[in-house]
C-alpha positions, 0 to 999 in steps of 0.5 A, spaced: 053 757 690 052 755 685 055 748 683 061 747 678 060 744 671 062 738 671 069 738 666 069 732 661 076 726 662 082 727 659 083 723 653 089 720 657 082 718 663 079 715 657 083 710 655 086 709 661 079 705 665 078 702 657 085 699 658 084 696 665 077 694 664 077 686 663 074 685 657 079 689 652 080 686 645 087 686 647 088 679 644 086 680 638 093 682 635 096 675 638 090 673 633 093 676 627 100 676 629 098 668 627 095 669 623 100 673 618 105 667 620 105 664 614 108 658 619 103 658 623 098 653 623 092 651 629 095 648 635 098 655 633 091 659 633 089 655 639 095 657 643 092 663 642 084 663 644 085 658 650 088 663 653 082 666 655 077 661 656 071 665 655 073 666 647 074 658 648 068 657 650 065 662 645 069 660 639 066 653 639 060 654 640 060 658 634 064 653 630 059 647 633 052 653 631 047 651 626 051 655 621 058 652 621 056 646 624 057 640 619 057 632 622 061 630 628 061 635 633 068 639 635 071 639 642 077 643 642 079 649 637 085 646 633 079 641 630 075 647 629 080 650 625 081 643 621 074 643 619 073 651 617 080 654 618 084 658 619 081 664 617 074 664 618 076 661 625 079 668 626 073 671 624 069 668 630 074 669 636 074 676 634 068 677 633 067 674 639 072 678 643 067 685 639 061 683 642 065 681 649 068 689 650 060 692 649 058 687 654 063 689 658 062 697 658 057 701 660 054 705 654 050 709 657 051 716 653 049 713 645 041 711 644 040 705 641 040 696 643 043 691 647 048 688 642 047 695 637 055 695 636 057 689 634 051 688 629 054 694 626 061 693 626 060 686 622 056 690 618 062 694 616 067 688 617 064 685 611 063 690 607 070 691 607 071 684 606 067 684 600 070 690 597 077 687 597 075 681 594 073 684 589 078 690 588 083 685 590 087 690 592 087 689 600 087 683 604 080 681 605 081 680 612 085 685 614 080 689 612 075 686 614 079 686 621 079 694 619 071 694 619 071 691 625 076 696 630 074 701 626 069 705 632 072 701 638 073 708 641 065 710 641 066 705 647 070 708 650 068 715 650 061 711 652 064 708 657 067 714 660 063 721 657 055 718 658 052 724 662 055 729 658 051 725 651 046 730 653 051 736 651 054 733 645 046 730 641 044 739 642 051 742 639 051 737 633 043 738 633 044 746 634 051 747 628 048 740 623 056 739 624 059 731 625 058 728 630 066 728 632 066 735 631 061 735 637 065 732 640 071 735 639 067 741 642 065 738 647 071 733 649 075 736 646 078 729 643 073 725 637 071 717 638 076 716 632 082 719 637 079 716 642 079 708 639 087 709 635 090 711 641 087 704 644 089 700 638 096 703 638 096 702 647 094 694 645 100 692 640 095 693 634 099 693 627 099 701 626 095 700 619 088 699 624 090 705 628 091 710 622 084 706 619 080 708 626 083 716 626 080 717 619 076 712 619 070 719 617 075 723 613 081 719 610 083 723 605 087 726 611 090 720 611 097 718 611 098 715 603 100 709 605 093 708 608 089 711 603 087 704 599 086 700 606 081 706 608 078 707 601 075 701 602 073 701 610 070 708 608 066 706 603 064 700 608 062 704 614 058 707 608 054 700 606 053 699 613 050 706 615 046 704 609 043 697 611 041 700 618 042 694 623 045 696 628 046 703 627 048 708 632 045 717 631 051 719 630 051 714 623 046 716 620 050 723 619 056 719 616 057 723 609 062 718 602 068 722 600 066 719 593 072 722 590 075 719 594 073 711 593 072 712 585 080 710 585 080 704 587 073 703 582 068 703 588 062 706 583 055 707 585 054 702 582 059 696 586 057 699 591 050 696 590 051 690 588 056 689 595 048 691 598 045 685 597 052 680 598 054 684 606 047 683 608 047 675 606 052 675 609 051 679 616 044 675 615 047 668 615 053 670 621 047 673 626 040 670 623 035 673 627 039 678 630 041 682 625 036 686 628 035 686 634 036 684 640 043 682 645 048 678 640 050 672 644 056 668 641 
């Protein structure tokens, strides 16, 4: 009797597996809430970070790294906030959470090296931040966060659906179609849908779930998200152009130039921004910018 054809897990099953993983970045929405509260101080963000001992250790290690360290060693998150500021501590903690999400999942589907997801996520986040600083139309912190989590569904799909990647890859090459379309044809859903569902399950603000779902197809998004999506869409192009950590699907990215033009993102602006993004990424990752596991 012929073997039955494997059936992919459903969208709900993929998300259920991901939500149960202990490495999930579920604390990030609480960090975002603290950051957005004008009355918050060092003790407030320390209270959230200390809920996770591993995150506390990572944050302090980063705050005392050669890049940030200056003078006396800080021993508490509150001291690190005084040294670096609330927003920088958020960036460090958020990056540590995303890095742990990568190291804690089975990524048997995508070709690439350990640390690639974190590298690419950081480049995307920094690119979105740089573009927001240029346009003054979006809060740079919101742009950074959107960039950092926009592809988070990829890890969940790779974790649950690794066995189906050969079929996705073959279909994409046969049809020369977008990677997301090949995912939908093989699995019945794509990584963007998974990412949006996960961010909703973790109680991220709605704007980030919308950004994750429509980052590659921004014109399809609700109008109220268009400005943030213009920054994120352009940032994804810049991150793909830089190269560090780009997965096999990333080189298939198609830029919607007319969509991002409304925010003033001309080819000249993108070219100038690319230099700044590379400088910031190199300063943050040092020798791990292009290869090797990212240790935070």
